[in-house]
N, CA, C and O atoms as CSV, one atom per row, in Angstrom:
chain,resi,resn,atom,element,x,y,z
A,1,MET,N,N,32.374,-92.079,-136.620
A,1,MET,CA,C,33.753,-92.672,-136.592
A,1,MET,C,C,33.720,-93.796,-135.496
A,1,MET,O,O,33.381,-93.526,-134.344
A,2,ASP,N,N,34.056,-94.979,-135.857
A,2,ASP,CA,C,34.138,-96.031,-134.837
A,2,ASP,C,C,35.477,-96.137,-134.133
A,2,ASP,O,O,36.492,-95.546,-134.501
A,3,LYS,N,N,35.387,-96.933,-133.099
A,3,LYS,CA,C,36.436,-97.056,-132.107
A,3,LYS,C,C,37.689,-97.519,-132.822
A,3,LYS,O,O,38.740,-96.972,-132.486
A,4,GLN,N,N,37.720,-98.387,-133.696
A,4,GLN,CA,C,38.872,-98.852,-134.460
A,4,GLN,C,C,39.433,-97.618,-135.176
A,4,GLN,O,O,40.615,-97.317,-135.012
A,5,GLN,N,N,38.635,-96.899,-135.956
A,5,GLN,CA,C,39.039,-95.725,-136.626
A,5,GLN,C,C,39.768,-94.763,-135.822
A,5,GLN,O,O,40.740,-94.168,-136.287
A,6,ILE,N,N,39.288,-94.554,-134.464
A,6,ILE,CA,C,39.757,-93.657,-133.570
A,6,ILE,C,C,41.051,-94.130,-133.109
A,6,ILE,O,O,42.017,-93.373,-133.009
A,7,TYR,N,N,41.089,-95.420,-132.814
A,7,TYR,CA,C,42.420,-96.174,-132.293
A,7,TYR,C,C,43.408,-96.033,-133.380
A,7,TYR,O,O,44.543,-95.705,-133.035
A,8,ASN,N,N,43.201,-96.200,-134.485
A,8,ASN,CA,C,44.090,-96.114,-135.717
A,8,ASN,C,C,44.777,-94.585,-135.848
A,8,ASN,O,O,45.965,-94.374,-136.091
A,9,LYS,N,N,43.800,-93.633,-135.642
A,9,LYS,CA,C,44.292,-92.345,-135.709
A,9,LYS,C,C,45.224,-91.813,-134.630
A,9,LYS,O,O,46.189,-91.066,-134.791
A,10,ILE,N,N,44.771,-92.321,-133.533
A,10,ILE,CA,C,45.729,-92.008,-132.003
A,10,ILE,C,C,46.890,-92.791,-132.291
A,10,ILE,O,O,47.957,-92.177,-132.277
A,11,ARG,N,N,46.918,-94.222,-132.593
A,11,ARG,CA,C,48.171,-94.783,-132.881
A,11,ARG,C,C,49.016,-94.286,-133.773
A,11,ARG,O,O,50.209,-94.143,-133.507
A,12,ASP,N,N,48.473,-93.954,-134.975
A,12,ASP,CA,C,49.481,-93.210,-136.104
A,12,ASP,C,C,50.144,-91.946,-135.511
A,12,ASP,O,O,51.328,-91.683,-135.719
A,13,ALA,N,N,49.273,-91.129,-134.718
A,13,ALA,CA,C,49.753,-89.841,-134.126
A,13,ALA,C,C,50.851,-90.261,-133.184
A,13,ALA,O,O,51.946,-89.703,-133.254
A,14,LEU,N,N,50.626,-91.176,-132.341
A,14,LEU,CA,C,51.646,-91.556,-131.438
A,14,LEU,C,C,52.927,-92.147,-131.967
A,14,LEU,O,O,54.022,-91.960,-131.437
A,15,ILE,N,N,52.714,-92.895,-133.079
A,15,ILE,CA,C,54.012,-93.404,-133.710
A,15,ILE,C,C,54.844,-92.208,-134.518
A,15,ILE,O,O,56.065,-92.064,-134.452
A,16,GLU,N,N,53.945,-91.394,-135.281
A,16,GLU,CA,C,54.440,-90.419,-136.191
A,16,GLU,C,C,54.931,-89.279,-135.395
A,16,GLU,O,O,56.083,-88.858,-135.500
A,17,ASP,N,N,54.068,-88.794,-134.615
A,17,ASP,CA,C,54.473,-87.329,-133.832
A,17,ASP,C,C,55.319,-87.566,-132.644
A,17,ASP,O,O,56.121,-86.687,-132.328
A,18,PHE,N,N,55.229,-88.715,-131.908
A,18,PHE,CA,C,55.702,-89.052,-130.569
A,18,PHE,C,C,56.976,-90.112,-130.869
A,18,PHE,O,O,57.706,-90.545,-129.977
A,19,GLU,N,N,57.087,-90.405,-132.126
A,19,GLU,CA,C,58.290,-91.432,-132.432
A,19,GLU,C,C,58.313,-92.623,-131.604
A,19,GLU,O,O,59.395,-93.109,-131.275
A,20,LEU,N,N,57.105,-93.184,-131.203
A,20,LEU,CA,C,56.972,-94.286,-130.365
A,20,LEU,C,C,57.091,-95.573,-131.265
A,20,LEU,O,O,56.590,-95.552,-132.389
A,21,LYS,N,N,57.722,-96.661,-130.811
A,21,LYS,CA,C,57.723,-98.007,-131.567
A,21,LYS,C,C,56.319,-98.459,-131.681
A,21,LYS,O,O,55.509,-98.445,-130.754
A,22,PRO,N,N,56.063,-98.913,-133.049
A,22,PRO,CA,C,54.654,-99.511,-133.169
A,22,PRO,C,C,54.267,-100.569,-132.171
A,22,PRO,O,O,53.124,-100.578,-131.715
A,23,GLU,N,N,55.187,-101.486,-131.801
A,23,GLU,CA,C,54.854,-102.694,-131.075
A,23,GLU,C,C,54.576,-102.023,-129.433
A,23,GLU,O,O,54.091,-102.762,-128.577
A,24,LYS,N,N,54.840,-100.950,-129.190
A,24,LYS,CA,C,54.564,-100.400,-127.819
A,24,LYS,C,C,53.136,-99.717,-127.881
A,24,LYS,O,O,52.446,-99.618,-126.866
A,25,VAL,N,N,52.756,-99.288,-129.017
A,25,VAL,CA,C,51.365,-98.794,-129.112
A,25,VAL,C,C,50.117,-99.691,-129.374
A,25,VAL,O,O,49.545,-99.869,-130.449
A,26,VAL,N,N,49.803,-100.254,-128.064
A,26,VAL,CA,C,48.874,-101.226,-128.055
A,26,VAL,C,C,47.526,-100.617,-127.118
A,26,VAL,O,O,47.629,-99.679,-126.327
A,27,PRO,N,N,46.495,-101.235,-127.349
A,27,PRO,CA,C,45.311,-100.788,-126.556
A,27,PRO,C,C,45.507,-100.844,-125.070
A,27,PRO,O,O,44.800,-100.018,-124.493
A,28,GLU,N,N,46.240,-101.554,-124.298
A,28,GLU,CA,C,46.383,-101.656,-123.178
A,28,GLU,C,C,47.738,-100.894,-122.429
A,28,GLU,O,O,48.034,-100.863,-121.235
A,29,ALA,N,N,48.345,-100.371,-123.465
A,29,ALA,CA,C,49.450,-99.551,-123.073
A,29,ALA,C,C,49.173,-98.313,-122.085
A,29,ALA,O,O,48.365,-97.412,-122.311
A,30,ARG,N,N,49.914,-98.422,-121.058
A,30,ARG,CA,C,49.557,-97.125,-120.262
A,30,ARG,C,C,50.313,-95.815,-120.799
A,30,ARG,O,O,51.426,-95.835,-121.325
A,31,LEU,N,N,49.605,-94.782,-120.601
A,31,LEU,CA,C,50.125,-93.652,-121.270
A,31,LEU,C,C,51.382,-93.152,-120.703
A,31,LEU,O,O,52.299,-92.873,-121.476
A,32,TYR,N,N,51.533,-93.001,-119.361
A,32,TYR,CA,C,52.607,-92.493,-118.696
A,32,TYR,C,C,53.787,-93.566,-118.445
A,32,TYR,O,O,54.975,-93.373,-118.707
A,33,GLU,N,N,53.326,-94.530,-117.983
A,33,GLU,CA,C,54.278,-95.762,-117.651
A,33,GLU,C,C,54.885,-96.252,-118.892
A,33,GLU,O,O,56.097,-96.114,-119.056
A,34,ASP,N,N,54.126,-96.830,-119.810
A,34,ASP,CA,C,54.631,-97.646,-120.881
A,34,ASP,C,C,54.910,-96.797,-122.071
A,34,ASP,O,O,55.860,-97.094,-122.796
A,35,LEU,N,N,54.111,-95.692,-122.351
A,35,LEU,CA,C,54.557,-94.942,-123.541
A,35,LEU,C,C,55.441,-93.635,-123.110
A,35,LEU,O,O,55.937,-92.906,-123.970
A,36,ASN,N,N,55.565,-93.446,-121.995
A,36,ASN,CA,C,56.375,-92.450,-121.387
A,36,ASN,C,C,55.927,-91.125,-121.888
A,36,ASN,O,O,56.751,-90.260,-122.184
A,37,LEU,N,N,54.731,-90.954,-121.985
A,37,LEU,CA,C,54.217,-89.454,-122.316
A,37,LEU,C,C,54.298,-88.757,-120.820
A,37,LEU,O,O,54.179,-89.345,-119.745
A,38,ASP,N,N,54.529,-87.367,-121.033
A,38,ASP,CA,C,54.700,-86.504,-119.874
A,38,ASP,C,C,53.523,-85.499,-120.186
A,38,ASP,O,O,52.762,-85.657,-121.140
A,39,SER,N,N,53.443,-84.401,-119.250
A,39,SER,CA,C,52.277,-83.703,-119.279
A,39,SER,C,C,52.308,-82.781,-120.470
A,39,SER,O,O,51.250,-82.415,-120.983
A,40,ILE,N,N,53.545,-82.369,-120.958
A,40,ILE,CA,C,53.558,-81.648,-122.409
A,40,ILE,C,C,53.131,-82.549,-123.491
A,40,ILE,O,O,52.468,-82.105,-124.428
A,41,ASP,N,N,53.503,-83.904,-123.413
A,41,ASP,CA,C,52.988,-84.703,-124.649
A,41,ASP,C,C,51.576,-84.896,-124.381
A,41,ASP,O,O,50.890,-84.987,-125.399
A,42,ALA,N,N,50.973,-84.982,-123.287
A,42,ALA,CA,C,49.469,-85.188,-123.189
A,42,ALA,C,C,48.839,-83.977,-123.725
A,42,ALA,O,O,47.875,-84.111,-124.479
A,43,VAL,N,N,49.268,-82.824,-123.424
A,43,VAL,CA,C,48.724,-81.536,-124.236
A,43,VAL,C,C,48.815,-81.682,-125.651
A,43,VAL,O,O,47.854,-81.557,-126.410
A,44,ASP,N,N,50.049,-81.963,-126.018
A,44,ASP,CA,C,50.168,-82.125,-127.578
A,44,ASP,C,C,49.246,-83.210,-128.279
A,44,ASP,O,O,48.783,-83.059,-129.409
A,45,LEU,N,N,49.039,-84.294,-127.495
A,45,LEU,CA,C,47.996,-85.373,-127.941
A,45,LEU,C,C,46.737,-84.902,-127.947
A,45,LEU,O,O,45.930,-85.252,-128.808
A,46,ILE,N,N,46.427,-84.001,-126.917
A,46,ILE,CA,C,44.894,-83.563,-126.949
A,46,ILE,C,C,44.716,-82.468,-128.185
A,46,ILE,O,O,43.758,-82.496,-128.958
A,47,VAL,N,N,45.593,-81.680,-128.235
A,47,VAL,CA,C,45.785,-80.863,-129.434
A,47,VAL,C,C,45.406,-81.575,-130.825
A,47,VAL,O,O,44.649,-81.142,-131.694
A,48,LYS,N,N,46.106,-82.741,-130.809
A,48,LYS,CA,C,46.254,-83.480,-132.141
A,48,LYS,C,C,44.671,-84.065,-132.423
A,48,LYS,O,O,44.083,-84.022,-133.503
A,49,LEU,N,N,44.153,-84.626,-131.131
A,49,LEU,CA,C,42.820,-85.240,-131.216
A,49,LEU,C,C,41.589,-84.341,-131.479
A,49,LEU,O,O,40.498,-84.734,-131.892
A,50,LYS,N,N,41.913,-83.159,-131.196
A,50,LYS,CA,C,40.821,-82.157,-131.662
A,50,LYS,C,C,40.581,-81.960,-133.020
A,50,LYS,O,O,39.516,-81.486,-133.417
A,51,SER,N,N,41.550,-82.310,-133.813
A,51,SER,CA,C,41.285,-82.284,-135.188
A,51,SER,C,C,40.393,-83.152,-135.725
A,51,SER,O,O,39.914,-82.927,-136.836
A,52,PHE,N,N,40.067,-84.227,-135.019
A,52,PHE,CA,C,38.977,-85.114,-135.469
A,52,PHE,C,C,38.001,-85.520,-134.743
A,52,PHE,O,O,37.441,-86.599,-134.939
A,53,ILE,N,N,37.651,-84.613,-133.720
A,53,ILE,CA,C,36.451,-84.774,-132.931
A,53,ILE,C,C,35.768,-83.624,-132.704
A,53,ILE,O,O,36.491,-82.643,-132.533
A,54,PRO,N,N,34.344,-83.402,-132.639
A,54,PRO,CA,C,33.501,-82.329,-132.643
A,54,PRO,C,C,33.517,-81.385,-131.585
A,54,PRO,O,O,33.027,-80.262,-131.701
A,55,ARG,N,N,34.191,-81.903,-130.326
A,55,ARG,CA,C,34.039,-81.224,-128.925
A,55,ARG,C,C,35.528,-81.186,-128.379
A,55,ARG,O,O,36.492,-81.873,-128.718
A,56,ASN,N,N,35.445,-80.336,-127.581
A,56,ASN,CA,C,36.771,-80.172,-126.745
A,56,ASN,C,C,36.905,-81.415,-125.672
A,56,ASN,O,O,35.966,-81.999,-125.131
A,57,ILE,N,N,38.139,-81.640,-125.522
A,57,ILE,CA,C,38.458,-82.705,-124.458
A,57,ILE,C,C,38.980,-81.883,-123.248
A,57,ILE,O,O,39.967,-81.151,-123.326
A,58,ASP,N,N,38.185,-82.073,-122.042
A,58,ASP,CA,C,38.506,-81.585,-120.862
A,58,ASP,C,C,39.967,-81.973,-120.314
A,58,ASP,O,O,40.178,-83.186,-120.306
A,59,PRO,N,N,40.798,-81.321,-119.948
A,59,PRO,CA,C,42.124,-81.761,-119.468
A,59,PRO,C,C,42.071,-82.793,-118.350
A,59,PRO,O,O,42.830,-83.759,-118.272
A,60,GLU,N,N,40.990,-82.459,-117.399
A,60,GLU,CA,C,40.848,-83.020,-116.268
A,60,GLU,C,C,40.315,-84.450,-116.614
A,60,GLU,O,O,40.684,-85.426,-115.962
A,61,VAL,N,N,39.605,-84.528,-117.459
A,61,VAL,CA,C,38.990,-85.885,-118.013
A,61,VAL,C,C,39.952,-86.697,-118.714
A,61,VAL,O,O,39.991,-87.921,-118.589
A,62,PHE,N,N,40.803,-85.969,-119.522
A,62,PHE,CA,C,42.071,-86.814,-119.895
A,62,PHE,C,C,43.027,-87.139,-119.120
A,62,PHE,O,O,43.802,-87.993,-119.552
A,63,LYS,N,N,43.248,-86.622,-117.877
A,63,LYS,CA,C,44.083,-86.899,-116.915
A,63,LYS,C,C,43.705,-88.257,-116.211
A,63,LYS,O,O,44.509,-88.983,-115.628
A,64,SER,N,N,42.402,-88.477,-116.352
A,64,SER,CA,C,41.816,-89.769,-115.779
A,64,SER,C,C,41.925,-90.908,-116.484
A,64,SER,O,O,41.573,-91.987,-116.007
A,65,MET,N,N,42.449,-90.776,-117.755
A,65,MET,CA,C,42.521,-91.816,-118.717
A,65,MET,C,C,43.900,-92.288,-118.370
A,65,MET,O,O,44.744,-91.462,-118.020
A,66,ARG,N,N,44.175,-93.528,-118.444
A,66,ARG,CA,C,45.361,-94.472,-118.058
A,66,ARG,C,C,45.945,-95.123,-119.187
A,66,ARG,O,O,47.146,-95.118,-119.458
A,67,THR,N,N,45.040,-95.681,-119.827
A,67,THR,CA,C,45.660,-96.412,-121.074
A,67,THR,C,C,45.082,-95.849,-122.402
A,67,THR,O,O,44.221,-94.979,-122.534
A,68,LEU,N,N,45.828,-96.622,-123.464
A,68,LEU,CA,C,45.345,-95.939,-124.758
A,68,LEU,C,C,43.803,-96.525,-125.009
A,68,LEU,O,O,43.111,-95.893,-125.807
A,69,GLN,N,N,43.368,-97.421,-124.520
A,69,GLN,CA,C,41.995,-97.763,-124.777
A,69,GLN,C,C,41.078,-96.805,-123.945
A,69,GLN,O,O,39.915,-96.587,-124.284
A,70,ASP,N,N,41.600,-96.299,-122.948
A,70,ASP,CA,C,40.805,-95.346,-122.128
A,70,ASP,C,C,40.531,-94.135,-122.951
A,70,ASP,O,O,39.438,-93.570,-122.917
A,71,VAL,N,N,41.633,-93.697,-123.768
A,71,VAL,CA,C,41.535,-92.635,-124.647
A,71,VAL,C,C,40.517,-92.729,-125.787
A,71,VAL,O,O,39.828,-91.813,-126.234
A,72,VAL,N,N,40.555,-94.009,-126.172
A,72,VAL,CA,C,39.865,-94.359,-127.403
A,72,VAL,C,C,38.353,-94.441,-127.063
A,72,VAL,O,O,37.456,-94.000,-127.782
A,73,ASP,N,N,38.190,-95.062,-125.875
A,73,ASP,CA,C,36.663,-94.978,-125.255
A,73,ASP,C,C,36.313,-93.617,-125.036
A,73,ASP,O,O,35.202,-93.302,-125.463
A,74,GLY,N,N,36.930,-92.802,-124.521
A,74,GLY,CA,C,36.638,-91.323,-124.141
A,74,GLY,C,C,36.410,-90.431,-125.374
A,74,GLY,O,O,35.546,-89.555,-125.362
A,75,ILE,N,N,37.177,-90.662,-126.410
A,75,ILE,CA,C,37.029,-89.919,-127.664
A,75,ILE,C,C,35.812,-90.546,-128.186
A,75,ILE,O,O,34.944,-89.758,-128.562
A,76,TYR,N,N,35.586,-91.700,-128.280
A,76,TYR,CA,C,34.263,-92.114,-128.981
A,76,TYR,C,C,33.125,-91.642,-128.156
A,76,TYR,O,O,32.159,-91.134,-128.725
A,77,ASP,N,N,33.146,-91.743,-127.068
A,77,ASP,CA,C,31.968,-91.046,-126.151
A,77,ASP,C,C,31.809,-89.697,-126.642
A,77,ASP,O,O,30.686,-89.272,-126.911
A,78,LEU,N,N,32.966,-88.910,-126.796
A,78,LEU,CA,C,32.848,-87.456,-126.990
A,78,LEU,C,C,32.055,-87.228,-128.348
A,78,LEU,O,O,31.057,-86.528,-128.519
A,79,ALA,N,N,32.746,-87.993,-129.263
A,79,ALA,CA,C,32.339,-87.927,-130.825
A,79,ALA,C,C,30.735,-88.290,-130.794
A,79,ALA,O,O,30.002,-87.723,-131.603
A,80,GLN,N,N,30.207,-89.210,-129.883
A,80,GLN,CA,C,28.758,-89.663,-130.088
A,80,GLN,C,C,27.985,-88.797,-129.354
A,80,GLN,O,O,26.759,-88.802,-129.466
A,81,GLY,N,N,28.735,-87.845,-128.408
A,81,GLY,CA,C,27.951,-86.833,-127.707
A,81,GLY,C,C,27.417,-87.335,-126.483
A,81,GLY,O,O,26.451,-86.790,-125.948
A,82,THR,N,N,28.116,-88.573,-125.893
A,82,THR,CA,C,27.668,-89.101,-124.619
A,82,THR,C,C,28.339,-88.544,-123.406
A,82,THR,O,O,28.824,-87.424,-123.563
A,83,SER,N,N,28.450,-89.022,-122.387
A,83,SER,CA,C,29.099,-88.730,-121.282
A,83,SER,C,C,30.617,-88.344,-121.374
A,83,SER,O,O,31.422,-89.076,-121.950
A,84,GLU,N,N,30.988,-87.103,-120.751
A,84,GLU,CA,C,32.308,-86.596,-120.723
A,84,GLU,C,C,33.092,-86.932,-119.737
A,84,GLU,O,O,34.318,-86.835,-119.780
A,85,ASP,N,N,32.305,-87.435,-118.582
A,85,ASP,CA,C,33.131,-87.796,-117.554
A,85,ASP,C,C,33.390,-89.189,-117.263
A,85,ASP,O,O,32.870,-89.721,-116.282
A,86,LYS,N,N,34.259,-89.902,-118.152
A,86,LYS,CA,C,34.630,-91.130,-117.999
A,86,LYS,C,C,35.668,-91.338,-117.013
A,86,LYS,O,O,36.092,-92.473,-116.792
């Protein structure tokens, strides 16, 4: 899976499951400030992401991700089997 496919899946999940406006869900969007995700939303998103990546996402690693692009890059790295501590 390439980064564009990962981005599309995450974007679709944010729009459908979190009822965000499509124009707000852009790579540079900050998860907590721009998209108004809270800690419960973050857990829900992690659960959703598990369905299309082969490895678990460490919640501590996820907390360090600030933008949608950070999440895409982190998921891509996990899917490729590279560094988990992004």
